N, C-alpha and C positions, 0 to 999 in steps of 0.2 A: 485431460485439459490441464494446461498450466495457467496458473493465476498468480497475481502479485498483490499482496496487501500493502497498503501505503498509509503511513501516519505522517502528517505534515506538522513539523515543529519549526516555527520561525521561517527560515529560508531553506529548510532541508526537507527532502522527501525521503523518509526512512522506509526501506523496503524489506519484504520477505516474500520470496518466490516459493510456491508450493504446487505440487501436482497431486492428483488423487486418481488412482486407477485400481479397479478391483478392490475397493475399500482399503487400499493401502496408500498412506500419505508419504510423499517424498519431498524433502527440503534440500535442494541442491546447494552446494557451496557456491557462492557468487563472488565475483571479483571485487564488488563494492557493496556496502550495506546501506549507503545513503548517497543521494545526489543533491548538490547544493546549487542554489541560484545566488551568484556572487553580488550582482548589482541589479536589483529589480527595476531600477529607473532606466536602465540601458537596454534597448530593444535587442541589440546584438547578444547581450548576455542571456536574455530570456530565450532567444532562439537557440543559443548554445546549450542551455539547460534542457530545453525541449528535445534537441537532437540527441544529447547524451542519454536522456531517459529513454527515448524511442529506440536508440541503438542497443541499449542494455536489454530492453524487452525483446527486441528482435534476436539478439544473440542467444537468449535463453528460451526462445520460441514461446513467449508469453502472449496469450491472446486476450486475456481479461485482466483488468486492473480494478481493484476495489479500494477506494479511499475512505478512511475513517472520517465520518462527518464531524463537523465542528459547529458550534453555535455561531449564528450570524451576529448576535448582539448579546449584551449582558456581561456578567463577570467572567465567564469562561469562553468568550468569543475569540475566534481566530483572528490573527493579525492580518493587515492588508497584504503583506508580502506572501503570507501563506495562501491567500486566496488567488494570488497571481500564479503561484506554483501549481495550485489545483487546476486553474484554467489552462495553463500550459500543458498539463498532462491530459486534461479532457479534450484538448484540440488536436491530439495526435491521431491522425486519420486511420491508421491500421489497428488501433486498439479499441476494444469495448471497455469503456470506463464507467463505473458506477460509484455513487457515493452511498455508503452504508451508514445508516443512523446508529449512533452509540447504543440506543435502546434495542435495536435489532441484534447487534453484536452481543450485548449482554444477555438477551433472551435466548439466542441460539447456543451460547456457551453454557448457559444454565441447564438447558434441556439436552445437551449432548450426552450420548452414552459413552463417549470416549474421553478418558481422563488422561490428558497428556501433561506431564510435568515439564514446564517450559525449560527448566535447567537441562533436561535430556535432549533438547533439540539441537544443541550445538550453536545456537544463535547468540548474539550479543544481547545483554540485558536491555539496551535501548530499542531493540527490535520487537519487544514483546507485544506492543500494541499493533504493529503491522502484522505480526503472526496471528494475533487474536482476530484481526479483521478478516484475513483470508481464510482462516480456519472456520470462523462463524459462517462465512459464505458457503463453504463446502458442506458444513453440517446442515445448513438451511435448505440445501438442495435435495436432501434425502426424501 
C-alpha cells in the first residue's frame, strides 16, 4: 500500500509519500514536496489545487492520504485557508483520506520499534511532520 502523509501549513500541503511492503519502508523521490493553494477565495484556484493534488496522488499510485490533525480553536488552531486546503483534499473521490490526531501520531512514534533517523530519509527538513504522520499510520497498523 502506498500512502501519503500531509502537513498543512498556511496555504500549502506538505507531502511525504511512503509505502510499506514485507516490513520494508520505501520513500520514493517525488517531483514536488508541497502543493500550494494560491488564492483560497477563487473557486477556480481551489479546483486547480485539488486537481494538482489528485494528479500527484494518481501518478504515484497513492490510495490513502493521512493529514496531520490541527486544533480547531485556541492558540495553536489552524487557519481558515488551511481548512480549505484540508477540505479540498478530503473531497477527492478516488482517495481514502483520514485525519490523524497529533496525540495518535505521538503515541505511535513513541511505541515504534523502528528508529528512523529523519536525516537519513533524503527528505527536506520541512517534510518531517508529513513523514511522521504517514510513518505513525503504518506503525499503528501492526
